[in-house]
C-alpha positions as CSV (number, residue, x, y, z in Angstrom):
1,M,-12.5,2.4,16.9
2,G,-10.8,-1.0,17.1
3,T,-11.8,-3.8,19.3
4,V,-10.2,-4.0,22.8
5,E,-8.8,-7.5,23.3
6,S,-6.9,-6.9,26.5
7,I,-9.0,-8.9,29.0
8,T,-10.5,-11.7,27.0
9,S,-8.0,-14.6,27.5
10,R,-5.4,-15.8,29.9
11,L,-2.0,-14.1,30.4
12,V,1.0,-16.2,29.4
13,H,4.8,-15.7,29.9
14,I,6.8,-16.1,26.7
15,N,10.6,-16.1,26.5
16,L,12.0,-15.0,23.2
17,A,15.7,-15.6,22.6
18,I,16.9,-13.7,19.5
19,Q,20.3,-14.4,18.1
20,T,21.9,-11.9,15.7
21,D,25.1,-12.1,13.6
22,N,28.0,-9.7,13.6
23,N,26.1,-7.3,11.4
24,A,23.1,-7.1,13.9
25,E,21.0,-9.1,11.5
26,V,18.5,-11.7,12.9
27,A,19.9,-15.2,12.6
28,S,17.4,-17.1,14.7
29,I,14.5,-16.7,17.1
30,M,13.4,-19.2,19.7
31,M,10.1,-18.9,21.5
32,R,9.2,-20.8,24.7
33,E,6.2,-20.5,27.0
34,R,7.1,-20.4,30.6
35,P,4.4,-22.5,32.3
36,F,4.0,-20.9,35.7
37,I,2.0,-17.8,34.7
38,G,-0.2,-19.7,32.3
39,E,-1.1,-22.2,34.9
40,L,-2.3,-19.4,37.2
41,N,-5.0,-18.5,34.6
42,L,-4.5,-14.8,35.2
43,D,-7.0,-12.5,33.5
44,I,-5.5,-9.1,34.3
45,D,-5.0,-5.9,32.3
46,P,-1.5,-5.9,30.8
47,D,-1.4,-2.1,31.2
48,N,-1.6,-2.4,35.0
49,L,2.1,-1.6,35.7
50,S,2.1,-2.2,39.5
51,L,0.4,-5.6,39.1
52,L,2.8,-6.6,36.3
53,I,5.8,-5.6,38.5
54,A,4.4,-8.0,41.2
55,V,3.9,-10.7,38.6
56,G,7.4,-10.1,37.3
57,E,8.8,-10.5,40.9
58,V,7.0,-13.8,41.3
59,M,8.5,-14.9,37.9
60,D,11.9,-13.7,39.0
61,V,12.0,-11.4,36.0
62,A,13.2,-7.9,36.7
63,Q,11.3,-6.1,33.9
64,P,9.0,-8.2,31.7
65,L,7.7,-6.6,28.5
66,T,4.0,-6.5,28.0
67,V,2.6,-6.9,24.5
68,S,-0.9,-5.6,23.8
69,R,-1.1,-7.0,20.3
70,I,1.0,-8.5,17.5
71,S,0.8,-7.4,13.9
72,H,2.0,-9.3,10.9
73,V,3.1,-6.8,8.2
74,G,4.8,-8.4,5.2
75,S,7.3,-10.8,6.7
76,L,7.6,-8.8,9.9
77,A,6.1,-9.5,13.4
78,I,5.5,-6.2,15.2
79,L,5.0,-6.6,19.0
80,W,3.2,-3.6,20.3
81,L,4.7,-2.7,23.7
82,D,2.4,0.3,23.8
83,Q,1.0,2.7,21.2
84,T,4.3,4.3,20.3
85,R,6.8,1.5,21.2
86,W,7.4,-1.7,19.2
87,L,9.7,-4.7,19.2
88,V,10.1,-5.6,15.5
89,L,11.1,-9.1,14.5
90,P,12.4,-9.8,11.0
91,P,11.9,-13.4,9.9
92,P,14.3,-15.8,11.6
93,G,17.2,-16.8,9.3
94,S,16.5,-13.8,7.0
95,H,19.8,-12.2,8.2
96,L,18.1,-8.8,7.9
97,S,18.6,-6.0,10.5
98,V,15.4,-4.5,11.8
99,S,16.1,-1.3,9.8
100,Q,16.6,-3.4,6.6
101,A,13.4,-5.4,7.2
102,L,11.4,-2.2,7.9
103,Q,12.7,-0.6,4.7
104,D,11.9,-3.8,2.7
105,T,8.4,-3.8,4.1
106,F,7.5,-0.1,4.0
107,G,9.9,1.3,1.5
108,S,9.9,5.1,1.2
109,D,6.8,5.3,3.4
110,L,8.9,5.1,6.5
111,A,11.7,7.4,7.7
112,L,14.2,5.8,10.2
113,K,16.6,7.4,12.6
114,A,18.9,5.1,14.6
115,E,19.6,6.0,18.2
116,G,21.8,3.3,19.7
117,D,19.8,0.1,20.2
118,L,16.6,2.0,19.3
119,V,15.2,3.2,16.0
120,H,12.7,6.1,15.8
121,A,10.4,5.7,12.8
122,R,8.0,8.2,11.2
123,L,5.3,6.5,9.2
124,S,3.6,8.1,6.3
125,D,-0.1,7.9,5.8
126,A,0.5,5.0,3.3
127,A,2.6,3.1,5.9
128,I,-0.1,3.6,8.5
129,N,-2.7,2.4,6.0
130,T,-0.6,-0.7,5.3
131,L,-0.4,-1.4,9.1
132,Q,-4.2,-0.9,9.5
133,Q,-4.9,-3.4,6.7
134,C,-2.8,-6.0,8.4
135,D,-4.1,-5.4,11.9
136,D,-7.8,-4.9,12.2
137,S,-7.5,-4.0,15.9
138,T,-5.5,-0.8,15.3
139,G,-7.9,1.9,16.7
140,D,-8.2,5.5,15.8
141,D,-6.2,6.6,18.9
142,S,-3.3,4.3,17.9
143,V,-3.3,5.6,14.3
144,K,-3.4,9.2,15.5
145,R,-0.5,8.8,17.8
146,L,1.5,7.0,15.1
147,A,0.9,9.8,12.7
148,E,1.8,12.5,15.3
149,E,4.6,10.9,17.3
150,G,6.0,8.1,15.2
151,V,7.2,5.0,17.0
152,T,10.3,3.9,18.9
153,I,11.5,0.5,17.8
154,M,13.6,-1.8,20.0
155,Q,16.2,-3.6,17.9
156,P,17.1,-7.2,19.0
157,C,20.7,-7.3,20.2
158,D,23.0,-10.4,20.0
159,Q,21.6,-13.4,21.9
160,R,19.1,-11.0,23.6
161,E,16.3,-12.6,25.6
162,Y,13.0,-11.0,26.2
163,D,10.5,-12.1,28.8
164,I,7.1,-11.1,27.6
165,L,3.7,-11.1,29.2
166,V,1.0,-11.5,26.6
167,R,-2.5,-12.8,26.1
168,D,-2.6,-16.4,24.8
169,H,-4.3,-15.4,21.5
170,C,-1.3,-13.0,20.8
171,A,1.1,-15.8,21.7
172,E,-0.7,-18.0,19.2
173,R,-0.3,-15.4,16.5
174,L,3.4,-15.2,17.2
175,W,3.7,-19.1,17.0
176,Q,1.9,-18.9,13.7
177,W,4.3,-16.3,12.4
178,L,7.3,-18.3,13.5
179,S,5.9,-21.5,11.9
180,Q,5.3,-19.6,8.7
181,H,8.8,-18.2,8.5
182,H,10.8,-21.0,10.1
183,P,8.6,-24.2,10.3
184,E,11.2,-26.6,11.7
185,T,12.1,-24.4,14.7
186,A,8.6,-23.5,15.7
187,T,7.5,-27.2,15.5
188,E,10.4,-28.4,17.6
189,D,9.8,-25.7,20.2
190,Q,6.1,-26.4,20.4
191,A,6.7,-30.1,20.8
192,A,9.3,-29.4,23.5
193,N,6.8,-27.2,25.3
194,G,4.0,-29.7,25.2
């Protein structure tokens, strides 16, 4: 079984602003850390819904997303909202839709069905294997649920902002991914955020 990393580092509040073009393809991603939550040095379980609602009220955020881990697969960043729900980010500036980026990464090992702003994906054993190789914390329970239920994927909408509560080590992985795929934006944002 994979390592549980949920209560090993402080909780941070990240704001992701995702801009898409007319074809729902990702044009840019801006990431900012909102300082208040990080300054509190909270060490809470991100799966504790009632506590997160209270933290969200303090932050003046109606419904923050919680991310338990971040996987880098090919050029994608997969933010795990829970075991069967993801927010998938194609590289900024790639002008790929989430569906296109998933097909480019997984090919025929993934079956997609669009449902409005959501996409339901069924992953083959090969796709799950690829995911496991890129994410050493994917445990047996997660793999079993992916194989049985598939995953529901949120697609970024035009100029959509997401307020995300995440462990600082996961936030650092997201910074690294942004820097790798769009160095000038990540560097400017990091400098602006101190």
